[in-house]
N, C-alpha and C positions, 0 to 999 in steps of 0.2 A: 504493500500500500504506500502511495506517495506521502511524503511528510508534509506536503503543501499542495492544496488544490490548484490545478493548472487553470489559468485564465487566458483564453485565446482572444486575439484581436485580428480579425480577417478583413478589416476595412481601413482605408487610408484616413489619416487624421482630418484632411480637408473635405472628405466626402460625407454626406448624410445618408446615402443609400447606395447599395451595391447589389446587382443582380448578375448571377453567373450560373453556369451549368454545374450540377452536382459532380464532384470528382469521381470518376469511374474506378480509380485505384483504391478507394476507401473500402476497407473491410472491417477492421476493428480499431477502435480508438479508446484512449484512456478517459476516465471521467473528467469533465472540465466545465467551466462556466464561460460566459462571454463578457467581453469588456464593455459593459454598459450599452448593449444594443439588443434589439428584438430580432429574432430570426424566424423566417418562414421557410420550411423545407417541403418541396413537392417531389415525390418519388413516383415516376410513371412505370419504373421497372425495378426489380430487386426483391430479395427475400432475406429473412433473418429477424433480428430484434433491435428495437431502439429503446433505450432506458432513459426515462426522464424522472429525476428525483427517485421516488420509491416505486414508480410505475414501470412495468415491462410491457412494451407494445409490439406485438407481432406485426411484421411488415407484409401486408397484403396489398400490393399496388393495384390501382393508383391510391395513394394516401398522402395526407398533408400533416405536417407537424408544426407546432408553434412553440418556440423556446423563449421564455422571458429571461431577462438579464440575471435574475437571482437563481435560476434553475441550473441544476447540474445534469448533464446528459452525456451519453456515449453510445457507440454503435457496435453491433456484432452482426455483420452481414455475411450471408452465405454465397450470394451471387453478385455479379456485376450490377451496380446501381445505375439508374438514369433518372434525370430530373433537373430541378433548379433550386437554387438557394437565394433568398432575398434577405439582406441585412439592412435593418432600418434603425437609425439613431433617433433619439427623442427629438432632436432639433428639426428633423424632417417634418415630424407631425406638428411641432410648434410653429413652423413657418407656413403651414398650410392654413388657408382660410376656409377650407371645406369641412364644416362640422359633421357632415355625413361620413366623411372618410374617418374622422376621429372616432365617431360612434362605432363604425365597423371595426376599427382596431380594438376598441374596448370590448366588443362582443367576442372577438377572437382571443383576447388575452386570458379569458377564463377557460379556454380549451387547450388541451395538449395535442389532440389528434382528431382529424376528420377523415372519413372515408367516403368515396363516391365512385360511381361508374366512370369508365373512360369517357372523357368529355373533350371534344376537339376545341371548343371555345377556350377552356382553361389552358390547354396546351399552347394555343396560339397567343394568348395574352402573355404567358410567360416568355415565349419566344420574342414577342414585340418588346417587352420590358428589357430583355437581355440586349437587344439591338440598340434600344434608346439609351441604355446605360453606357454604351460606348461613345455616345455623342456628347460633346460639350458645346451647348449653345444657350442663348438667352431664354429659349423656350423649353429646355430640357426638363427643368423641374416641373413645369405645368403639364407636360406630356406624360411624364412618369406618374405624376399625381393622378391624372385621369385614368391611365391604364391600371394603376394599382387599385383604384376605387372600383373599376369595372371587374377586376379579377376577384376582389374580396366579395363583392356583391354576388357574383356568379357562384362562387364557392358556397356562400351562405344559402343560395337558392337550391343547390343540388346535393349538398353534403349532409352526412349524419355524424354526430360525435362518436368517437370510440371511447367507451366508458370503461375505466378500470373499476374493480370491486370497491364499493363504498363511495363512489363518486356520484354526485347529484347536481342538478341545475341550481344555480344560485339566483333564485327569483328576486330576493331582496336586493342583492348586489346590482342586478340589471335594472331594477326599478330606480335605484339610486342614480345610476348612469343616465337613464332616460330623463329623470327629473333635472339633473344638471344641464342637459342639453335643451330641455323644453322651457326652462325658466327664463323669462326675459331679463330679470335682474340677477346678478350673482351675489350670493351670500357666503361669507367666508367663515361660517360657523356650522360644524357638523350637527349641532343641536337643532338648528333650523330644519335641515333636511330629514333628520330622524323624526321630528314632529310631523312633517308633511307626509311621511311614510307610515305614520301611526306605529312607530316602534321606538325603542330606546337607543341612545347613542351606543350603548354597549352591544346591543343586538346588531346594529348596523356595522359596527366595528368588526364583530365576529364574522359577519357575512363577507365583508371585504377581505378579511384575513384568510378565510376558507377558499375564496374564489381566486385571489391573485397574490396572497401573502403580503398584502399591504394594509395598513390601517385606513379607516375611513378618512382621517385627517390627511393622510398621504395621498389618497385618491383625489380629495378635494384640492390639495395643494398643487397637484399636477394640472388639474383643470384650470385653476386660477392662474397658474404660471403660463399655461398655453394661451389663455385669453390676454394676459398681459403682454406676451410677446407679439401677438397679432396687432394689438393696439400700438405697440412701440414701432413695429415694422411698417404698418400700413395706414397709420393716421399721424397727424401732426399735433395731437393732444400732448400737453405737457405731462411730465411725470406726476406732478401733483394732481392734475385732472384725472389721470388714469388711476391713481391710488384711491381717489374718492369713488370712482366708478366701481371699483372692486371692493368697496366697503372697508377701506383702511382709513381710520380717523386721522392718522398722522403720516404724511408722505415719507418721513424718515423710517417709519416702521415698514412701509412698503418696499423701500430701497433695500433694507436689510433682509426682508423676506425674499425678494427677487434674487438677491445675490446668493443667499443660502441655497436656493433651488436651481440656479443656473451657473453660478460661479462668476457672474458679471453683474455690475450695477446696471440699472436701466439705461443710463446714459452711455455706458461702454457697449452695451448690447446693440444700441442703435448705430454705433459706429462700426460694427463688425462687417 
């Protein structure tokens, strides 16, 4: 057993998304985590097992896996694999103005694996994403954003979750996400959303922990931070104005909050 868990980084520092073919030479890998990014793995061919945390998933292609940044995973493949890998940094989602894309990501974040029948549209969308990923232009981000949204929506339409023993759907967690996206005004208190959902903050926290191993306050913080980045990137509102929109009584508190969650002050983020 390794003395320290391996953390892999398979994307360049300056990139926020990477799409590539699954490496055909992969058979067995050691348990590892990813360096702060979300990974989507689509296997159109291959057999064996994929281990995610305590779950053991038999590979019956076509199949899709979703690996969150905190999860440990590894492969034990018996045959040559084929498919695609999409690596997505949080900054990619934060830069997007598309709330439906954000909602799709959150729906998939509670899944480990989805299975579906062979689908030409899904295969084509992965191929198009791979080709667009090789292009550097002013429109690349928006093209990839649209293709990725189409891909996730199509997968949601045709796929079924692969459930390991003891796994259930997290209705309260998804209701929380829906409420965050439906609410016109943002509230930065978990208590507010718990009351709206007729539950306690403790129950909401447990639902979030069970679904994605994050507290309700961490889920809310990610949502607020994403909204803040959109306002900073795409409006000329001042930092003070944005802080009040996001229910911060003191702009200084907002600056500290934003830096804690992104590593940058709002002013510095605007200059990136």
